[in-house]
C-alpha positions in Angstrom: 30.4 -6.6 -3.3 28.9 -3.6 -1.5 28.0 -4.0 2.2 24.5 -3.2 3.4 25.2 0.3 4.6 26.8 1.3 1.3 23.7 0.0 -0.6 21.5 2.1 1.6 23.6 5.1 1.2 23.3 4.8 -2.6 19.5 4.6 -2.4 18.8 7.2 0.3 19.8 10.8 0.9 19.8 12.8 4.1 17.9 16.1 4.2 20.8 18.4 3.2 21.7 16.1 0.2 18.0 15.8 -0.9 17.6 19.6 -0.7 20.7 20.1 -2.8 19.4 17.6 -5.4 16.1 19.5 -5.6 17.7 22.9 -5.6 16.0 24.1 -2.4 17.3 24.9 1.1 17.3 22.1 3.7 15.1 24.3 5.9 12.5 24.5 3.2 12.5 20.7 2.8 12.0 20.4 6.6 9.0 22.8 6.5 7.5 20.7 3.6 8.0 17.6 5.7 6.2 19.2 8.7 3.3 20.4 6.5 3.0 17.0 4.8 3.4 18.6 1.4 7.0 17.5 0.6 8.4 14.3 -0.8 7.9 11.0 0.9 10.5 10.4 3.6 11.6 7.6 5.9 12.7 7.7 9.5 15.5 5.2 9.9 16.6 5.2 13.5 16.9 8.8 14.4 17.6 10.0 10.8 15.3 11.3 8.1 16.2 10.0 4.7 14.6 10.4 1.2 14.6 7.8 -1.5 15.9 9.2 -4.8 12.9 7.8 -6.7 10.6 9.6 -4.3 12.4 12.9 -4.8 12.2 12.5 -8.6 8.4 11.6 -8.4 7.7 14.6 -6.2 9.6 17.0 -8.4 7.8 15.6 -11.5 4.4 16.5 -10.0 5.5 20.1 -10.2 6.2 20.0 -14.0 4.4 22.6 -16.0 4.9 24.0 -19.5 3.7 27.5 -18.8 2.0 29.7 -16.2 -1.3 29.1 -18.1 -0.9 25.3 -17.6 -4.0 24.1 -15.7 -1.7 22.3 -13.3 0.3 25.5 -12.6 -1.7 26.6 -9.5 -1.5 23.1 -8.0 2.3 22.8 -8.7 2.8 26.3 -7.2 1.0 25.3 -4.1 3.4 22.4 -3.5 5.0 22.7 -0.2 2.4 25.0 1.3 0.4 23.9 4.3 -2.9 22.2 3.5 -4.8 24.5 5.8 -5.2 28.2 5.7 -4.2 29.5 9.1 -6.1 32.8 8.5 -9.4 30.9 8.5 -8.7 28.2 11.0 -10.6 28.6 14.2 -8.7 29.7 17.3 -8.4 27.3 20.1 -10.9 28.0 22.9 -9.8 28.1 26.6 -11.1 25.3 28.7 -14.3 25.9 30.6 -13.9 26.5 34.3 -14.6 23.4 36.4 -16.5 25.3 39.1 -16.8 28.6 40.9 -13.4 29.5 42.4 -14.7 32.6 44.3 -15.6 31.7 47.9 
């Protein structure tokens, strides 16, 4: 009988293993995770892991038959940030609390 850690290892992949399964670089998968556009992940202790079923489901969302497929643009945008940094407002400096010239 498999112990608990062996069962978890069979169900979950670390970032570099998940990236290899998907055919992308680990850094790309990390960026997707930061943008919130990648596959669902779990933080177990200090480690990020991915369930194999979640990786398969995320990859399936990108399935298209051709570039004229209506879902193509949506699938192509997978992994991109949800906001356009070119149109996002710039942060404003805080207003002065009072007159500092005396």
